[in-house]
N, C-alpha and C positions, 0 to 999 in steps of 0.2 A: 717077609717082603719089607724092605728098607726104604726109608722115605724121609726127606730133608725138607725142611722149612730154611729159606736164606734169604737176604738180602743183597747177594751176591758182592760182598763186599772183599774177596778177596780170590780173584781168578785161579790162581796156583795151587791154591788149597781144594777148591774145587774141583779144578780136572783132576786131582789124586784121589779124591771121594767118590766122584760121578761114576768110574765104573761098578762101584759097590751099591749103587744105588736102583731103585726099582721106579719111581717118582720122587720128582722135586717140585717143590712150592716155591718162586721166586716172587719177589716182591719188585716191583717196581715204584718207588716213591713219588715219581715228579716227572716234569717232562726236561729234557735232557736242558733246556737252558734254565731251569731256575732247580736243578737238581743242588747244587751247593748251598741256594740260600734256605729250599725247604730240611733237606737234610743235616746239611755240615760235613758233607763230604766234598772234597775237592770238584768231583765231575761225577756222570755217570759210564765212564767208561769201566769199570770194573764190572758193575752190574750189568751192561751191554756186552760184555766179554765173557761173564755166566753164561746168560741168554745164547749166545752164538753158542758157546760148547755144549749147551743142554739140546738144541734145536737139532746141531750136527750128531748128537749122542741118540738123536730117535727115540727117548725115554718119554712115557707119558708124563705131563708136567701142567703147571698153571702157573699164568701170571697174574700177579695179583697186585691192584692199587687199590691203598687205602681212602676213602673221601674224607677229608677232615678239612677242617675251615680253611686251610692255607690254600687250599685248591678249588680252581672254579670253573665252571664247564670248560672256558676256552682251554685248562689245562689239562681237562682229561679228555677234552679233542686231538690237543696236541700228544699228549701220551699215546694214543691209538694208532695214531698216525705214525707216530716213531716205532711202535711195536708191529704194526702192518711192516713196516720198511724193513725192520731188521728180521722178519718170518714167522713172527710169534703167532700164533693161532690159536690157543686158546689163554683168554684174559678176561679176569673178573673183578668187577669192583666189591670192595667191603666194606661195611659200616666201620666208623671210629667208636671206640669203646674206652672213654674217659675223657677227660681233658687234654689239652694239648698244651 
């Protein structure tokens, strides 16, 4: 069984490896409007592109968000809504280990 844990940073590479996988854990780090602020990447488009590919592939997956001090309850609700709108069905919150 081949699995991948990813933050979905590179949709082109993800597309190449996706057919080789049996399972994917995809991290969505923040609501779309705060993605740059929280992650330092330009925007959430790469992560959501990978999510769309993953859903289309029909593989088992888990979308995860690490609950860390920069995220509030409103942020988590926005992420839930954005993931639902994108068609994600399996979202899990995970605790933060260590300092941010």
